[in-house]
N, C-alpha and C positions, 0 to 999 in steps of 0.2 A: 504494500500500500504506500510505501515511501515514494515510489516513482509517480504515483498519481498526485500526491501532495506537491511534489516538485513541479509537475506539469501545470497544476492549478495555480501555483504561485507565479510561474512565468506568464501564464495566460492573464492573470490579474494585472501584472506589471504592464504587459502589452496593451491591454484595454485602457489602463489609466493614462498611458501615453498618447492614446488616440484623442484628437480634438473633439470628435463627436461622441466619444464614450461607447461606441458600438462598432462591431465588425461583423462581417460574414463569418460563419463558423468555419467554413472551408479555409479562408485566408488566415484565421486565427490559429487553426490547427497547423497550418503550413509554417507560420512564423514561429510557433512554439517548437516545432520539430527542428527548424533551422537553429534556434538558440540552444537547444538541448542536444544537438547532434554529437557533441563530444562526450556526453554522459552515456555510459554503456548500460546502466540500469534501466533507462527509459527506452521503451520500444520505439522503433522508427516507423510505426504504422499510423497513418493519419486516422484511420477508423477508430483505433484504440484511444488515441488522444481526444478525438471528437466525442467519443462515448463518455470519457471521464469528464469532459467539460459540460456535457449535457446533464450528467447525473449529479454534478456538484451543486451545492446549495448557494455557492457564491455568485452564480450567474443566472441571468434571466434569458431564456431562449425563446424567441418569437419567430417561428418559421426558420429562415436562414440566418437571421441576425442574432447576435449574442451581445449582452451588455451586463455590466456589474449590477448586482442588486443594491438598492438603496438601503442604507442602515436606518432602521426604524427604532422602535421602542427597545429592542434588545441590544442596542449599541452599548459601548463601554463607557459612555459619557456619564458624568454624575447626574443623578436625578435629584430634583428639588424635593424637599420635605414639605408636605402639606400641613403647615401649622397655621394658627390664627394670626401669628405675627406676619407671615408672608403676605396675607391679604391686606393687612394694615399698611405694610410697607409699600405695596404696589399702589394702593390708593393714595398714599402720601406722595409717591413719586409722580403719579398722574397729575395730582393737584399742583405740584411744583412745576411740572412741564407746562401745564395750562397757564399758570401765572407768568412763567417766562415768556411764552408765546404772546400773551396779552401785552406784556411790557414791550416786547419787540415790535409788535404791531402798532402800539401807541407811539413809540419813538419814531417809527417809520412815517406815520401819518403826520406828526408834528413837524418833522423835517421837511416833508414835501409842502406843507402848508406855509411854513415860514419862508421857504425859498421862493415860492410862487407869489406871495403877497407883496404888494408895493410898500416900500418903507420911506419915511421922510429922510431928508438929507442929514439932519443932525444925528439920528440914530446910526446911519451908515458911517458917518465920520467918527462917532464914538466907538463903533465896532472896529473900525480900521486902526484907531489909536490903541485900543486894548490888545489887538492882535498884531500890532506893529506892521501894518500893511502900508506901504508907500507907493503911490501911483506916480508914474513918470509923466511928465508933461508931453503933450502931443505936438509941440511947436517945432 
Protein backbone atom coordinates (compact mmCIF):
# COMPACT_ATOMS: atom_id res chain seq x y z
CA UNK A 1 0.00 0.00 0.00
CA UNK A 2 3.02 2.30 0.31
CA UNK A 3 3.20 2.64 -3.46
CA UNK A 4 -0.38 3.88 -3.71
CA UNK A 5 0.25 6.50 -0.99
CA UNK A 6 3.29 7.75 -2.90
CA UNK A 7 1.25 7.96 -6.12
CA UNK A 8 -1.53 9.88 -4.37
CA UNK A 9 0.99 12.29 -2.85
CA UNK A 10 2.56 13.01 -6.25
CA UNK A 11 -0.90 13.40 -7.81
CA UNK A 12 -1.91 15.92 -5.12
CA UNK A 13 1.22 17.98 -5.76
CA UNK A 14 0.59 17.90 -9.50
CA UNK A 15 -3.02 19.06 -9.10
CA UNK A 16 -2.02 21.83 -6.68
CA UNK A 17 0.40 23.20 -9.26
CA UNK A 18 -2.31 23.39 -11.91
CA UNK A 19 -3.87 26.86 -12.23
CA UNK A 20 -7.35 25.47 -12.79
CA UNK A 21 -7.03 22.91 -9.99
CA UNK A 22 -8.28 20.11 -12.20
CA UNK A 23 -6.87 17.79 -14.87
CA UNK A 24 -7.98 14.96 -17.06
CA UNK A 25 -7.39 11.69 -15.24
CA UNK A 26 -5.44 10.33 -18.21
CA UNK A 27 -2.94 13.21 -18.23
CA UNK A 28 -2.65 13.16 -14.43
CA UNK A 29 -1.81 9.45 -14.44
CA UNK A 30 0.73 10.05 -17.20
CA UNK A 31 2.45 12.90 -15.33
CA UNK A 32 2.50 10.86 -12.10
CA UNK A 33 4.16 7.98 -13.94
CA UNK A 34 6.77 10.33 -15.42
CA UNK A 35 7.61 11.73 -12.00
CA UNK A 36 7.78 8.33 -10.32
CA UNK A 37 9.55 6.46 -13.11
CA UNK A 38 12.75 6.15 -11.05
CA UNK A 39 10.93 4.47 -8.15
CA UNK A 40 10.90 0.69 -8.64
CA UNK A 41 8.13 0.04 -6.07
CA UNK A 42 5.55 1.97 -8.10
CA UNK A 43 4.15 0.06 -11.08
CA UNK A 44 4.54 1.63 -14.51
CA UNK A 45 0.95 0.85 -15.52
CA UNK A 46 -1.36 3.80 -16.20
CA UNK A 47 -4.46 1.78 -15.36
CA UNK A 48 -3.20 0.91 -11.88
CA UNK A 49 -2.30 4.53 -11.12
CA UNK A 50 -5.63 5.70 -12.51
CA UNK A 51 -7.50 3.19 -10.32
CA UNK A 52 -5.64 4.35 -7.19
CA UNK A 53 -6.50 7.98 -7.96
CA UNK A 54 -10.18 7.16 -8.53
CA UNK A 55 -10.42 5.13 -5.31
CA UNK A 56 -8.66 7.73 -3.18
CA UNK A 57 -10.67 9.97 -0.83
CA UNK A 58 -8.42 12.93 -1.63
CA UNK A 59 -9.81 13.46 -5.14
CA UNK A 60 -13.14 14.20 -6.77
CA UNK A 61 -13.60 12.43 -10.09
CA UNK A 62 -16.25 13.84 -12.43
CA UNK A 63 -16.22 11.96 -15.70
CA UNK A 64 -12.72 12.41 -17.15
CA UNK A 65 -11.79 15.33 -14.87
CA UNK A 66 -10.08 14.99 -11.49
CA UNK A 67 -9.76 17.69 -8.82
CA UNK A 68 -8.74 17.88 -5.19
CA UNK A 69 -11.54 17.63 -2.66
CA UNK A 70 -12.23 20.77 -0.68
CA UNK A 71 -11.48 20.60 3.01
CA UNK A 72 -14.68 20.96 4.96
CA UNK A 73 -15.64 20.43 8.58
CA UNK A 74 -13.14 17.62 9.01
CA UNK A 75 -10.14 19.88 8.36
CA UNK A 76 -7.29 20.22 10.83
CA UNK A 77 -8.03 23.89 11.59
CA UNK A 78 -9.01 24.88 15.09
CA UNK A 79 -12.69 25.06 15.72
CA UNK A 80 -14.21 27.85 17.76
CA UNK A 81 -15.84 27.01 21.05
CA UNK A 82 -19.50 27.96 21.22
CA UNK A 83 -19.67 29.98 24.43
CA UNK A 84 -21.94 32.82 25.44
CA UNK A 85 -18.84 35.05 25.45
CA UNK A 86 -18.31 34.50 21.73
CA UNK A 87 -21.74 35.88 20.90
CA UNK A 88 -21.19 38.93 23.08
CA UNK A 89 -17.80 39.58 21.53
CA UNK A 90 -19.12 39.28 17.99
CA UNK A 91 -21.98 41.68 18.76
CA UNK A 92 -19.52 44.15 20.26
CA UNK A 93 -17.29 43.81 17.21
CA UNK A 94 -20.20 44.45 14.86
CA UNK A 95 -21.24 47.52 16.83
CA UNK A 96 -17.68 48.85 16.74
CA UNK A 97 -17.49 48.34 12.98
CA UNK A 98 -20.83 50.07 12.45
CA UNK A 99 -19.68 53.05 14.54
CA UNK A 100 -16.44 53.22 12.60
CA UNK A 101 -18.31 53.14 9.26
CA UNK A 102 -20.70 55.86 10.41
CA UNK A 103 -17.79 58.05 11.49
CA UNK A 104 -16.04 57.47 8.18
CA UNK A 105 -19.17 58.33 6.20
CA UNK A 106 -19.70 61.45 8.31
CA UNK A 107 -16.16 62.73 7.71
CA UNK A 108 -16.51 61.96 4.02
CA UNK A 109 -19.69 63.98 3.66
CA UNK A 110 -18.37 66.95 5.67
CA UNK A 111 -15.21 67.05 3.58
CA UNK A 112 -17.16 67.18 0.33
CA UNK A 113 -19.57 69.79 1.68
CA UNK A 114 -16.85 72.11 2.96
CA UNK A 115 -14.84 71.93 -0.23
CA UNK A 116 -17.81 72.58 -2.50
CA UNK A 117 -19.38 75.47 -0.54
CA UNK A 118 -18.20 79.01 -1.35
CA UNK A 119 -16.33 80.77 1.45
CA UNK A 120 -15.67 84.43 2.05
CA UNK A 121 -12.24 85.95 1.50
CA UNK A 122 -11.38 86.49 5.18
CA UNK A 123 -11.85 82.81 6.11
CA UNK A 124 -9.76 81.76 3.12
CA UNK A 125 -6.96 84.15 4.13
CA UNK A 126 -7.10 82.96 7.74
CA UNK A 127 -6.87 79.34 6.58
CA UNK A 128 -3.88 80.19 4.37
CA UNK A 129 -2.11 81.86 7.32
CA UNK A 130 -2.69 78.94 9.69
CA UNK A 131 -1.52 76.41 7.09
CA UNK A 132 1.33 78.65 5.89
CA UNK A 133 0.17 78.79 2.28
CA UNK A 134 1.71 81.55 0.20
CA UNK A 135 0.35 82.39 -3.24
CA UNK A 136 2.65 83.62 -5.97
CA UNK A 137 1.62 86.76 -7.76
CA UNK A 138 0.57 86.24 -11.37
CA UNK A 139 2.31 89.41 -12.70
